[in-house]
C-alpha positions as CSV (number, residue, x, y, z in Angstrom):
1,M,29.3,65.2,18.4
2,N,32.2,63.2,19.8
3,L,33.0,59.9,18.0
4,Y,35.6,57.2,18.5
5,N,38.2,57.7,15.6
6,S,39.7,54.3,14.8
7,Y,42.7,56.0,13.2
8,T,43.7,57.9,16.4
9,Q,42.1,55.4,18.8
10,K,40.6,58.3,20.6
11,I,37.1,59.9,21.1
12,E,37.3,63.2,19.2
13,E,35.0,66.0,18.5
14,L,33.6,65.9,15.0
15,K,34.7,69.2,13.3
16,P,33.1,69.3,9.8
17,I,35.5,70.4,7.0
18,E,32.8,72.7,5.8
19,P,30.9,74.4,8.6
20,G,27.3,73.1,9.0
21,K,27.8,70.2,6.6
22,V,29.0,66.6,7.1
23,S,30.3,64.3,4.4
24,M,29.9,60.7,5.3
25,Y,30.6,57.5,3.3
26,V,29.8,54.0,4.4
27,C,31.0,50.9,2.6
28,G,28.0,49.1,1.1
29,P,27.5,45.4,0.3
30,T,28.7,43.2,-2.5
31,V,25.3,42.3,-4.0
32,Y,25.2,38.6,-4.8
33,N,22.8,37.4,-2.1
34,E,20.1,38.5,0.3
35,P,21.4,40.9,3.1
36,H,22.0,39.1,6.4
37,V,21.7,40.7,9.8
38,G,25.4,41.6,9.7
39,N,24.7,43.8,6.7
40,A,21.8,45.4,8.6
41,R,23.9,46.6,11.5
42,P,25.8,49.4,9.6
43,I,22.5,50.4,8.0
44,V,21.1,51.0,11.5
45,V,24.2,52.5,13.1
46,F,25.0,55.1,10.4
47,D,21.4,56.0,9.8
48,T,21.1,56.8,13.5
49,L,24.3,58.8,13.3
50,K,23.0,60.7,10.3
51,K,19.7,61.5,12.0
52,A,21.4,62.5,15.3
53,L,23.5,65.0,13.3
54,E,20.5,66.3,11.4
55,L,18.5,66.8,14.6
56,Q,21.2,69.2,15.6
57,G,20.9,71.2,12.4
58,L,23.7,69.7,10.4
59,D,23.3,69.0,6.6
60,V,24.6,65.4,6.1
61,M,25.5,64.1,2.7
62,Y,25.3,60.4,3.1
63,V,26.8,58.1,0.5
64,S,26.9,54.3,0.4
65,N,28.0,52.2,-2.5
66,Y,27.1,49.0,-4.1
67,T,29.9,46.7,-5.2
68,D,28.3,45.2,-8.3
69,V,31.3,43.4,-9.9
70,D,33.0,40.6,-8.0
71,D,33.9,36.9,-8.3
72,K,30.9,35.9,-6.2
73,I,28.6,37.9,-8.4
74,I,30.1,36.3,-11.6
75,K,29.8,32.8,-10.0
76,T,26.2,33.4,-9.1
77,A,25.3,34.7,-12.5
78,L,26.9,31.7,-14.2
79,E,25.1,29.3,-11.9
80,Q,21.8,30.9,-12.7
81,N,22.6,31.5,-16.4
82,V,21.7,35.2,-16.2
83,S,23.7,38.4,-16.6
84,E,25.6,39.9,-13.7
85,K,23.3,43.0,-13.9
86,E,20.3,40.8,-13.3
87,I,21.9,39.4,-10.1
88,T,23.0,42.8,-8.8
89,D,19.7,44.6,-9.6
90,K,17.8,41.9,-7.8
91,Y,19.9,42.1,-4.6
92,I,20.2,45.9,-4.6
93,E,16.4,46.0,-4.6
94,A,16.5,43.4,-1.7
95,Y,19.0,45.5,0.2
96,N,16.8,48.7,-0.3
97,R,13.8,46.8,1.0
98,V,15.6,45.9,4.2
99,R,16.8,49.5,4.5
100,K,13.3,50.8,4.2
101,N,11.8,48.2,6.5
102,L,14.4,49.2,9.2
103,H,13.2,52.8,8.7
104,A,16.5,53.9,7.4
105,D,16.9,56.7,4.8
106,L,18.2,55.8,1.4
107,P,21.7,57.2,0.8
108,D,21.8,60.6,-1.0
109,V,24.0,58.9,-3.5
110,A,24.4,55.1,-4.0
111,P,27.2,54.7,-6.6
112,R,27.8,51.4,-8.4
113,V,31.3,50.2,-9.3
114,T,30.2,49.4,-12.9
115,E,29.1,53.0,-13.4
116,T,32.5,54.4,-12.2
117,M,34.9,52.4,-14.4
118,D,36.4,55.2,-16.4
119,Q,37.3,57.0,-13.2
120,I,38.7,53.9,-11.6
121,I,41.0,53.2,-14.6
122,A,42.2,56.8,-14.6
123,F,42.9,56.6,-10.9
124,I,45.0,53.4,-11.3
125,Q,46.9,55.0,-14.1
126,K,47.8,58.0,-11.9
127,L,49.1,55.6,-9.2
128,I,51.3,53.9,-11.8
129,E,52.6,57.3,-13.0
130,N,53.6,58.4,-9.5
131,G,55.3,55.1,-8.7
132,A,52.8,53.8,-6.3
133,A,51.7,51.0,-8.6
134,Y,53.2,48.7,-11.1
135,Q,52.1,46.4,-13.9
136,V,52.9,42.8,-14.3
137,D,51.6,41.2,-17.5
138,G,47.9,42.2,-17.5
139,D,47.6,42.9,-13.8
140,V,48.4,46.0,-11.7
141,Y,49.5,46.0,-8.1
142,F,49.7,48.7,-5.5
143,R,53.3,49.1,-4.2
144,V,52.7,49.1,-0.4
145,C,56.2,50.2,0.5
146,S,55.6,53.5,-1.3
147,D,53.3,54.5,1.6
148,K,55.5,55.0,4.6
149,T,52.3,55.3,6.8
150,Y,50.9,51.9,5.8
151,G,49.4,50.1,8.8
152,E,48.5,53.3,10.7
153,L,44.7,52.8,10.5
154,S,44.8,49.2,11.7
155,H,47.8,49.9,14.0
156,Q,49.9,47.1,12.7
157,K,53.6,47.2,11.8
158,M,54.8,46.4,8.3
159,E,57.1,43.7,9.5
160,D,54.3,41.9,11.4
161,L,52.1,42.1,8.4
162,M,54.8,40.6,6.2
163,V,54.9,37.4,8.3
164,G,51.3,36.5,7.5
165,A,51.5,37.8,3.9
166,R,54.2,35.4,2.9
167,I,51.9,32.4,3.5
168,D,50.0,33.2,0.3
169,E,52.8,34.9,-1.6
170,N,52.1,35.7,-5.2
171,E,55.3,35.4,-7.3
172,K,54.2,38.3,-9.5
173,K,54.3,40.8,-6.7
174,E,57.3,42.8,-5.6
175,N,56.1,42.5,-2.0
176,P,53.7,39.9,-0.5
177,L,51.6,42.8,0.9
178,D,51.1,44.5,-2.5
179,F,47.4,44.3,-3.4
180,T,45.6,44.1,-6.8
181,L,44.3,47.3,-8.4
182,W,43.4,45.7,-11.7
183,K,43.3,42.0,-12.7
184,E,43.1,40.5,-16.1
185,T,40.1,38.1,-16.3
186,E,38.7,35.7,-18.8
187,Q,35.4,35.0,-17.2
188,G,32.4,37.3,-16.5
189,I,32.0,41.0,-17.1
190,R,35.2,42.8,-18.3
191,W,36.4,46.2,-19.3
192,D,39.1,47.4,-21.7
193,S,42.0,49.1,-20.0
194,P,45.6,50.1,-20.9
195,W,46.8,46.9,-19.2
196,S,44.3,44.2,-20.1
197,K,40.7,43.3,-20.5
198,G,39.6,42.7,-16.9
199,R,38.2,44.4,-13.8
200,P,39.4,46.4,-10.8
201,G,40.4,45.2,-7.4
202,W,37.9,45.8,-4.5
203,H,40.1,48.2,-2.5
204,T,40.3,50.7,-5.3
205,E,36.6,51.1,-6.0
206,C,35.5,52.9,-2.8
207,V,38.4,55.4,-3.0
208,V,37.4,56.4,-6.5
209,M,33.7,56.6,-5.7
210,I,34.4,58.9,-2.7
211,H,36.5,61.2,-4.9
212,N,33.9,61.0,-7.7
213,V,30.8,61.8,-5.6
214,F,32.2,64.3,-3.1
215,K,34.6,65.9,-5.6
216,K,37.3,66.0,-3.0
217,A,39.9,63.6,-1.5
218,L,39.1,64.2,2.2
219,I,35.7,63.7,3.8
220,D,34.5,64.0,7.4
221,I,33.5,60.4,8.2
222,H,34.3,57.0,6.6
223,G,32.2,54.2,8.1
224,G,31.8,50.5,7.9
225,G,32.0,47.3,9.9
226,L,35.0,46.5,12.0
227,D,35.9,43.6,9.7
228,L,36.6,46.2,6.9
229,K,39.3,48.1,8.9
230,F,42.0,45.8,7.6
231,P,42.8,45.3,4.8
232,H,40.0,47.1,3.0
233,H,40.1,50.5,4.7
234,E,43.8,50.4,5.3
235,N,44.3,49.9,1.5
236,E,41.8,52.6,0.7
237,M,43.7,55.1,2.8
238,A,47.1,54.0,1.4
239,Q,45.9,54.7,-2.2
240,C,44.5,58.1,-1.3
241,Q,47.6,59.0,0.6
242,M,49.8,58.2,-2.5
243,C,47.4,59.9,-5.0
244,S,46.1,62.9,-3.0
245,H,48.3,63.1,0.1
246,T,45.3,62.8,2.5
247,H,44.0,60.0,4.8
248,L,40.7,60.0,2.9
249,A,38.6,60.8,6.0
250,N,39.2,62.8,9.2
251,M,37.3,60.2,11.2
252,W,37.2,56.5,10.6
253,V,34.1,55.0,12.4
254,H,33.6,51.2,12.7
255,N,30.7,49.3,14.1
256,G,31.2,46.0,16.0
257,M,30.4,42.6,14.7
258,I,27.3,40.4,15.3
259,N,27.2,37.1,17.2
260,I,24.3,34.6,17.0
261,Q,23.7,33.0,20.4
262,N,27.2,33.8,21.5
263,E,28.8,32.4,18.3
264,K,30.3,34.3,15.5
265,M,27.9,34.4,12.6
266,S,29.3,32.5,9.6
267,K,28.1,30.4,6.7
268,S,30.4,27.6,7.7
269,L,28.7,27.3,11.0
270,G,25.3,27.5,9.3
271,N,24.0,30.2,11.7
272,V,23.4,33.1,9.3
273,W,20.3,35.1,10.1
274,W,18.8,36.8,7.1
275,A,17.6,40.3,7.7
276,K,14.3,40.0,5.8
277,D,13.3,36.9,7.8
278,L,13.9,38.7,11.1
279,I,12.0,41.8,10.0
280,E,9.1,39.7,8.7
281,A,8.9,37.7,11.9
282,H,9.3,40.5,14.4
283,G,9.0,43.8,12.6
284,G,11.4,46.6,11.7
285,N,11.0,48.4,15.0
286,T,11.9,45.4,17.1
287,I,15.0,44.5,15.1
288,R,16.2,48.1,15.0
289,W,15.6,48.6,18.7
290,M,17.6,45.4,19.5
291,M,20.5,46.7,17.4
292,I,20.6,50.2,19.1
293,S,20.2,48.7,22.6
294,V,23.9,47.9,22.4
295,H,26.7,50.5,21.8
296,Y,27.7,50.5,18.2
297,R,31.3,49.6,18.8
298,S,30.4,46.6,21.0
299,P,29.7,43.1,19.7
300,L,26.0,42.5,19.3
301,N,24.7,39.1,20.5
302,L,21.4,38.1,18.9
303,N,19.1,35.6,20.5
304,E,15.4,35.1,21.2
305,E,15.8,36.8,24.7
306,A,17.1,40.0,23.1
307,I,14.2,40.0,20.6
308,S,11.6,39.4,23.4
309,S,13.2,42.1,25.6
310,S,13.0,44.6,22.7
311,Q,9.4,43.9,22.0
312,K,8.4,44.4,25.7
313,E,10.3,47.7,25.8
314,L,8.6,49.0,22.6
315,N,5.2,47.9,23.9
316,K,5.6,50.1,27.0
317,I,6.7,53.0,24.8
318,Y,3.8,52.6,22.4
319,T,1.2,52.3,25.2
320,A,2.3,55.5,26.8
321,Y,2.6,57.3,23.5
322,K,-0.8,56.2,22.4
323,Q,-2.5,57.3,25.6
324,A,-0.8,60.7,25.4
325,C,-2.1,61.1,21.8
326,V,-5.6,60.1,22.9
327,Q,-5.8,62.3,26.0
328,L,-4.4,65.3,24.2
329,Q,-7.0,65.0,21.4
330,L,-9.8,64.5,24.0
331,Q,-8.7,67.7,25.8
332,N,-8.2,69.5,22.4
333,V,-4.6,70.4,23.3
334,E,-2.3,71.4,20.5
335,T,1.2,72.7,20.8
336,D,4.6,72.5,19.1
337,A,6.4,72.9,22.5
338,V,9.1,70.3,23.3
339,D,10.4,69.3,26.7
340,E,13.8,70.8,26.1
341,E,15.4,69.3,29.2
342,S,14.6,65.7,28.1
343,L,15.6,66.4,24.6
344,K,18.9,67.8,25.7
345,A,19.7,64.8,27.8
346,F,18.9,62.6,24.8
347,V,21.2,64.6,22.5
348,D,24.0,64.7,25.1
349,A,23.9,60.9,25.2
350,L,24.1,60.6,21.4
351,N,26.9,63.2,21.3
352,D,28.9,61.0,23.6
353,D,30.2,58.6,20.9
354,L,26.6,57.8,19.7
355,N,25.7,56.2,23.0
356,T,22.4,54.8,22.1
357,P,21.9,52.7,25.3
358,N,22.1,55.9,27.3
359,A,19.8,57.6,24.8
360,I,17.3,54.8,25.3
361,S,17.5,55.4,29.1
362,V,16.4,58.9,28.4
363,V,13.5,57.6,26.4
364,H,12.4,55.4,29.3
365,E,12.6,58.3,31.6
366,V,10.3,60.3,29.3
367,I,7.9,57.4,29.2
368,K,7.8,57.4,33.0
369,K,7.1,61.2,33.0
370,I,4.4,60.8,30.4
371,N,2.7,58.1,32.5
372,Q,2.9,60.2,35.7
373,A,1.5,63.3,33.8
374,L,-1.4,61.2,32.4
375,R,-2.4,60.2,36.0
376,A,-2.0,63.6,37.5
377,R,-5.0,65.7,38.3
378,P,-5.7,68.3,37.2
379,F,-4.6,67.1,33.7
380,D,-1.6,69.2,32.5
381,G,-2.1,69.0,28.7
382,Q,0.8,71.3,27.9
383,K,3.2,69.1,29.9
384,V,2.0,65.9,28.3
385,A,2.3,67.5,24.8
386,A,5.8,68.8,25.4
387,L,6.9,65.3,26.5
388,K,5.1,63.6,23.6
389,N,6.7,66.0,21.1
390,A,10.2,65.3,22.6
391,L,9.5,61.6,22.4
392,E,8.6,61.8,18.8
393,K,11.9,63.5,17.9
394,M,13.8,60.9,19.9
395,L,12.1,58.0,18.2
396,W,12.7,59.6,14.8
397,V,16.4,59.6,15.4
398,L,16.4,56.1,16.7
399,G,14.4,55.0,13.7
400,I,11.3,53.8,15.5
401,E,8.0,54.4,13.7
402,L,4.8,54.4,15.7
403,D,1.3,54.5,14.2
404,S,-0.3,57.8,15.0
405,I,-3.6,57.9,16.8
406,V,-6.2,60.2,15.3
407,L,-9.6,60.5,16.9
408,D,-12.7,61.5,15.0
409,D,-15.9,62.9,16.6
410,Q,-17.5,59.4,16.8
411,D,-14.3,58.1,18.6
412,K,-14.5,60.9,21.2
413,E,-18.2,60.3,21.8
414,M,-17.6,56.6,22.3
415,Y,-14.7,57.3,24.7
416,A,-17.0,59.7,26.7
417,A,-19.8,57.1,26.8
418,W,-17.3,54.5,28.1
419,R,-16.1,56.8,30.9
420,N,-19.7,57.7,31.8
421,A,-20.6,54.0,31.9
422,V,-17.7,53.3,34.2
423,K,-18.6,56.2,36.4
424,A,-22.2,54.9,36.6
425,K,-20.9,51.5,37.4
426,D,-22.7,50.1,34.4
427,F,-19.8,47.7,33.7
428,E,-21.7,45.6,31.2
429,T,-22.1,48.6,28.9
430,A,-18.6,49.9,29.7
431,D,-17.2,46.5,28.6
432,V,-18.9,46.8,25.2
433,Y,-17.5,50.3,24.7
434,R,-14.1,49.2,25.9
435,A,-14.0,46.3,23.4
436,K,-14.8,48.7,20.6
437,L,-12.2,51.2,21.7
438,Q,-9.6,48.5,22.0
439,E,-10.5,47.2,18.5
440,K,-9.8,50.7,17.1
441,G,-6.5,50.9,19.0
442,I,-7.6,53.8,21.2
443,L,-7.3,51.8,24.5
């Protein structure tokens, strides 16, 4: 597997730290509202990556967090006169429903910030002790100048960053770029710490959860949306560099952003599309197919045309798949054989920086071969089965779930009666049988 590493700005071979095993962490959501379609894209991208690696025999430990303490969560809880936990539990459940409806696996571990507080406080204390952080009143800040590599992930120079940072300069900070590790708070959920009663800064939470879950300070892949590269991921890496002398991940992988009808999706523009609404209206297969039809690093433009195109492509795939299942059962053909040439072409596409558009092209080619094989006489059941089995593996990686077709004896008898009626040119009887077979989804 070769992936584009945002840190080196190169496509590089994924070389697992531990042979045969891949450690992958993807930044999860701040759970104060329903997930929008922008939240859904990394779900799809990194689930596809996980399954592509698993198809090739790798054991992937996939971790994605929930940020369950934040100003927006506290504000929502106060507005609704409920606890923060009621808000976060509600939206974690909503997020998991979207994940399930997009046919994505749940993470192996889904840590919450509120369950990691002791480790976060200990981590901040270690940064203070080694000079990478400092306390001012009840707040603690990371000393950016302590990390000589700061800016390497986002490929920005310290002096350029300083220009923008001075606009919202905080007089408490030694440097405008210094960011909050702990802040004293008066409102909402708070924890006791050596510095004050308060809560952690966002950038510290993911670093600690990675260390805590994986039990190491260097993992194979750290993923997330492109909007997280700076400052969030840059600040994560800086803290890990000063605490553990690693860049936290060997590969930093970022998915592109989503546009709605050629405009950036934002609440201010009023063009936010909620993931649950799209899935309810069009189905998880269609929304997932639409997302993987564009390379993960490219912007994804959502519109009705893209949805319609995805539906048409999936209908062609399902029609061919269904007929292959039917004919194989009618001919009593059973085999685990797989069309290795097609599967290899599919894997090669995914190994080229998770190139799902090229992988989809292979799927279309397999559909073409299935249709040709179904029309060929004599019927080559072994060939059809091998193509169908390869298709099933491809669709599993891409997260497309198709209803299986299982014929019982009555179905087979009805199908034979339909064919006999057609052969005898008894079209009135044939139409009756056809309607029944269509109703059962066999035709």
